[in-house]
C-alpha positions as CSV (number, residue, x, y, z in Angstrom):
1,X,77.4,-29.0,-13.0
2,X,79.7,-31.7,-12.8
3,X,80.0,-35.1,-11.9
4,X,82.4,-37.3,-9.5
5,X,82.6,-40.9,-9.3
6,X,84.1,-43.4,-6.7
7,X,84.3,-46.6,-8.8
8,X,84.3,-50.4,-7.1
9,X,85.1,-50.0,-3.7
10,X,85.3,-53.0,-1.7
11,X,84.2,-53.8,1.9
12,X,83.4,-56.9,4.1
13,X,80.4,-56.4,5.5
14,X,77.5,-58.1,7.6
15,X,74.3,-56.9,6.0
16,X,71.7,-59.5,5.1
17,X,68.5,-61.3,6.1
18,X,70.2,-64.6,6.8
19,X,72.0,-65.3,10.4
20,X,74.8,-66.5,8.7
21,X,75.5,-63.1,6.3
22,X,75.7,-61.5,9.7
23,X,77.8,-63.4,11.4
24,X,80.3,-64.1,8.8
25,X,79.8,-61.5,6.7
26,X,80.2,-61.2,2.8
27,X,82.4,-59.4,0.4
28,X,80.4,-55.9,-1.3
29,X,81.3,-53.6,-3.7
30,X,80.0,-50.0,-4.2
31,X,79.5,-47.5,-7.0
32,X,79.2,-43.9,-6.3
33,X,78.1,-41.4,-8.5
34,X,77.5,-37.4,-7.2
35,X,76.7,-34.9,-9.5
36,X,77.4,-31.5,-8.4
37,X,75.6,-28.1,-8.8
38,X,79.4,-26.2,-9.2
39,X,80.7,-24.6,-12.1
40,X,83.7,-26.0,-12.7
41,X,85.5,-22.9,-14.3
42,X,84.5,-21.1,-10.8
43,X,87.2,-23.4,-8.9
44,X,90.2,-22.1,-9.2
45,X,92.0,-24.7,-8.6
46,X,91.3,-24.9,-4.7
47,X,89.4,-27.6,-3.0
48,X,87.2,-25.6,-0.5
49,X,85.2,-24.6,-4.0
50,X,84.0,-28.4,-4.5
51,X,84.1,-30.8,-2.5
52,X,86.7,-34.0,-1.3
53,X,86.1,-36.8,-2.4
54,X,88.1,-38.4,0.4
55,X,84.9,-37.6,2.6
56,X,83.0,-39.1,0.4
57,X,85.2,-43.0,0.9
58,X,85.3,-42.1,4.6
59,X,81.9,-41.6,5.1
60,X,80.7,-44.7,3.0
61,X,83.5,-47.3,4.9
62,X,82.0,-46.0,8.7
63,X,78.4,-47.1,7.1
64,X,79.5,-50.1,6.2
65,X,81.4,-51.1,8.8
66,X,78.5,-49.9,11.8
67,X,75.8,-51.4,9.2
68,X,73.6,-54.4,10.4
69,X,70.9,-53.8,8.3
70,X,68.9,-56.3,6.4
71,X,68.6,-55.0,2.9
72,X,71.6,-53.9,0.8
73,X,68.6,-51.1,-0.7
74,X,68.7,-49.9,2.9
75,X,72.5,-49.3,3.0
76,X,72.6,-47.7,-0.1
77,X,69.8,-44.8,1.3
78,X,71.7,-44.4,4.3
79,X,74.7,-43.9,2.1
80,X,72.8,-41.1,0.1
81,X,71.6,-39.6,2.7
82,X,75.2,-39.4,4.7
83,X,77.0,-38.2,1.5
84,X,74.3,-35.0,0.8
85,X,74.5,-34.1,4.5
86,X,78.4,-33.6,3.6
87,X,77.6,-30.5,1.4
88,X,73.8,-29.6,0.9
89,X,74.5,-26.9,-1.4
90,X,76.8,-28.3,-3.5
91,X,75.6,-31.7,-4.2
92,X,72.7,-32.2,-6.8
93,X,72.4,-36.1,-6.8
94,X,73.8,-38.8,-5.6
95,X,73.4,-42.5,-6.7
96,X,74.6,-45.8,-5.2
97,X,74.7,-49.1,-6.3
98,X,75.7,-52.1,-3.9
99,X,76.3,-55.6,-5.3
100,X,76.6,-58.6,-3.2
101,X,79.6,-60.4,-4.4
102,X,78.5,-64.0,-2.5
103,X,74.7,-64.6,-2.4
104,X,73.1,-67.3,-0.3
105,X,71.2,-68.1,-3.9
106,X,71.4,-71.8,-4.9
107,X,72.3,-70.9,-8.7
108,X,74.9,-70.0,-11.1
109,X,75.3,-65.8,-10.6
110,X,77.9,-63.2,-10.6
111,X,76.6,-61.1,-7.9
112,X,73.3,-59.0,-6.7
113,X,73.1,-55.8,-7.3
114,X,70.6,-52.6,-6.8
115,X,71.4,-49.5,-7.7
116,X,69.5,-46.1,-6.1
117,X,69.6,-42.0,-7.2
118,X,68.0,-39.5,-5.3
């Protein structure tokens, strides 16, 4: 087993409870961690024997582009489900964190983040 991580992917999203979030949008940051059911010794330097992490990025980018959900938890769960579909037999677990970098909260904070794993 080994792990692939894609860190600090940044996107403009239209996710949120408030109308302004859906209309104007905001920046989000996503981290992905995928644990694979693959013995690295069997790879023989062939991408066909592993997974192509470019597919992970493309999948996440499309989900964020299309999504208009209220909760970042819903976004995270959708990402997990879609990533697992890419290579069901090779993927053991998927962990994703989603950070809203601009949050409509009256206070001083950097971001709001959720993390989910399945």
